C-alpha positions in Angstrom: 104.0 23.6 54.3 104.1 24.5 50.6 104.8 21.6 48.2 108.3 21.8 46.7 108.1 21.3 43.0 110.7 19.4 41.0 113.8 21.5 39.9 115.0 22.0 36.4 118.5 21.1 35.4 120.1 24.2 33.8 123.4 25.7 32.7 124.4 28.5 35.0 126.7 31.5 34.2 127.9 33.9 36.8 129.7 37.1 35.8 131.4 39.6 38.0 133.2 42.8 37.1 136.6 43.6 38.5 137.1 46.7 40.7 133.5 47.9 40.3 133.1 49.3 43.8 136.2 51.4 43.4 134.6 53.5 40.6 132.7 56.7 41.1 129.0 56.9 40.2 129.6 58.0 36.6 132.1 55.2 35.9 129.8 52.7 37.5 126.9 53.9 35.3 129.1 53.6 32.2 130.4 50.2 33.2 126.9 48.9 33.6 125.9 50.1 30.2 129.0 48.7 28.6 128.5 45.4 30.4 125.0 44.9 29.0 126.1 45.9 25.5 129.0 43.4 25.5 126.9 40.6 26.9 124.1 41.2 24.4 126.6 41.4 21.5 128.3 38.2 22.5 125.0 36.4 22.8 124.0 37.6 19.3 127.2 36.5 17.8 126.9 33.1 19.3 123.3 32.6 18.6 122.2 32.6 22.2 118.7 34.0 22.9 119.5 36.3 25.9 115.9 37.2 26.2 115.2 33.6 27.3 117.9 33.8 30.1 116.6 34.1 33.6 118.9 36.8 35.0 119.4 38.0 38.5 121.1 41.3 38.1 123.8 42.8 40.3 125.4 46.2 39.7 128.7 44.6 39.0 127.5 41.5 37.2 124.8 38.9 36.9 123.7 35.3 37.6 122.1 33.8 34.5 120.0 30.6 34.4 120.0 29.5 30.8 117.0 27.9 29.0 116.5 24.2 28.6 118.5 22.7 25.7 121.3 25.3 25.9 124.6 23.8 24.6 127.0 23.3 27.6 129.7 22.9 25.0 129.0 26.3 23.4 128.8 28.2 26.7 131.9 26.7 28.1 134.2 26.9 25.1 132.8 29.9 23.0 131.4 32.5 25.3 134.6 33.6 27.1 136.8 34.0 23.9 134.1 36.2 22.4 133.7 38.3 25.5 137.5 38.7 25.7 137.6 40.0 22.1 134.7 42.4 22.6 136.1 43.8 25.8 139.5 44.3 24.3 137.9 46.4 21.6 135.8 48.3 24.2 138.8 48.9 26.6 141.1 50.2 23.9 142.1 53.8 24.7 140.3 53.8 28.1 142.0 54.6 31.4 142.7 51.7 33.7 139.9 52.8 36.0 137.4 52.8 33.2 138.3 49.5 31.7 136.0 46.5 32.2 137.5 43.1 33.1 135.3 40.1 33.9 135.4 37.0 35.9 133.1 34.3 34.4 132.0 31.1 36.1 130.1 28.2 34.4 128.4 25.3 36.2 125.3 23.2 35.8 122.8 21.5 38.0 119.2 21.4 39.4 117.6 24.8 40.1 114.2 25.7 41.6 112.9 28.6 39.5 109.9 29.3 41.8 111.8 30.3 44.9 110.2 32.9 47.1 113.3 35.0 47.2 115.7 33.8 44.5 116.6 30.4 43.0 117.2 27.7 45.6 120.0 25.5 44.3 123.3 24.2 45.4 124.5 24.6 41.8 123.6 28.3 42.0 125.6 28.7 45.2 128.5 26.9 43.7 128.8 29.0 40.5 128.6 32.2 42.5 131.3 31.0 45.0 133.5 30.0 42.1 133.4 33.4 40.4 134.0 35.1 43.8 136.9 32.8 44.7 140.3 34.4 45.6 141.9 32.0 43.1 140.0 33.4 40.2 140.6 37.0 41.3 144.3 36.3 41.6 144.3 34.8 38.1 142.8 38.0 36.6 145.3 40.2 38.6 148.2 38.0 37.4 147.4 38.9 33.7 146.8 42.6 33.5 146.4 42.4 29.7 143.6 39.9 30.0 140.0 41.1 29.7 138.3 37.9 30.9 139.1 34.8 33.1 136.9 31.7 33.1 136.4 29.2 35.9 134.5 26.0 35.2 133.4 23.3 37.6 135.4 20.0 37.7 132.4 18.2 36.2 132.2 20.5 33.2 135.9 20.4 32.6 135.9 16.6 32.4 132.6 16.4 30.5 133.2 19.2 28.0 136.7 20.6 27.9 138.6 17.2 28.0 136.1 15.4 25.8 135.7 17.9 22.9 138.9 20.0 23.2 137.4 23.1 21.4 139.7 24.9 23.9 143.0 23.1 24.6 142.7 21.3 28.0 146.4 21.9 28.8 145.6 25.7 28.9 143.3 25.1 31.9 144.7 25.0 35.4 143.2 23.0 38.2 142.6 24.9 41.4 140.9 24.3 44.7 138.6 27.3 45.1 138.2 28.1 48.8 136.0 30.6 50.7 136.4 29.4 54.3 134.1 32.1 55.6 131.4 30.6 53.5 132.4 27.0 54.3 133.0 26.5 50.6 135.7 24.4 48.9 135.6 22.9 45.4 137.9 21.7 42.7 137.6 23.8 39.5 139.5 24.8 36.4 140.7 28.3 35.3 141.3 29.4 31.7 142.7 32.8 30.6 142.2 33.4 26.9 145.4 34.1 25.1 147.6 33.6 28.1 149.9 30.9 29.5 152.9 30.6 31.8 155.6 28.0 31.3 155.5 25.1 33.8 157.8 25.6 36.8 160.0 22.6 35.7 160.3 23.9 32.1 163.0 26.3 30.9 161.1 29.0 29.1 162.2 30.9 26.1 163.5 34.5 26.6 161.0 37.3 26.5 159.6 38.0 23.1 160.2 34.4 21.8 157.0 32.9 23.4 153.9 33.6 21.4 150.4 32.6 22.3 147.6 32.2 19.7 143.9 32.0 20.1 142.4 28.6 20.5 140.6 28.8 17.2 142.7 26.4 15.2 144.1 29.1 13.0 147.7 28.4 13.9 149.2 24.9 14.1 151.4 25.8 17.1 150.2 27.8 20.1 153.6 28.5 21.4 156.9 29.1 19.6 160.1 28.5 21.5 163.7 29.3 20.5 166.3 28.1 22.9 166.3 28.0 26.7 166.0 31.0 28.8 166.2 32.0 32.5 163.5 31.1 34.9 160.9 33.9 35.3 161.2 35.8 38.6 158.3 37.0 40.7 157.3 40.6 39.9 156.7 43.3 42.4 153.0 43.1 41.8 152.6 40.6 44.6 150.3 38.2 42.7 150.2 34.8 44.3 148.5 31.5 43.4 147.7 28.8 46.0 146.5 25.2 45.7 147.2 25.1 41.9 148.5 22.0 40.2 150.6 22.3 37.1 149.2 20.5 34.0 150.6 20.7 30.5 152.9 23.4 29.0 151.5 26.3 31.0 151.0 26.6 34.6 149.9 29.2 37.2 152.0 27.5 39.9 153.5 24.3 41.3 151.0 23.6 44.1 153.0 25.7 46.6 152.3 29.1 48.1 154.9 31.6 47.0 155.4 35.1 48.4 157.2 37.8 46.5 159.7 38.2 49.4 160.1 34.4 49.7 159.1 34.5 53.4 156.2 32.3 54.4 155.3 34.8 57.1 154.4 37.3 54.4 151.5 35.1 53.2 148.0 35.2 54.6 146.0 32.0 54.8 145.0 32.5 51.1 148.6 32.7 50.0 148.4 36.4 49.2 150.9 39.0 50.5 149.9 40.7 53.7 
């Protein structure tokens, strides 16, 4: 039996493109080119040496194992806002089927870089499961104007987001990411740049009087409110969040499963409409 060498502890980034398989060959080709351009530009702006990343490519995204010494703080708090801005610029004027929207997952842990057919690592499995979780997919659908959603592991949220607050911790939502067919379940935190929803027990301002601002410190208040307003009603889009706990001024949900019709029988086991 071959000797198993010691693993390396690395920062891991998984990225997946929304609705990639529904594109025709031409749009898939264009999407791959645009994805690489956006990722390269984002890394250049942030001072990341992308040539030093160990990347496992997929047509609709990638798994990246970042080099030793990479700042977890920079990856967690700076990469997603930059990707969001670059994708908004890229998507402007494009049809909905040609736009690129990304799900990004960040985790860290020991990785064997000398695997015979990949990178043996529980941390690698976790970050890939997080980015593929129904909870993260639902978050991106919930905000059609968003270009990126981020999910971070519970450990990184507490070690980075809460400790340094480069991004406001109350703008993250705790979820239990579940993939029962993969026997996977993990607590994680979702962030959608520039988006928030009033907590279910709050009385939100009328439409047009709630304004979000980037988490860049350029505005002293991230939300302006003027007077109470009606509670928001579910839309016909059928977007549902499950196993989400409200924290802070914004929330994706109140920990309950909610169907558009209000009938529990209209929910599948994930809390999504049948």
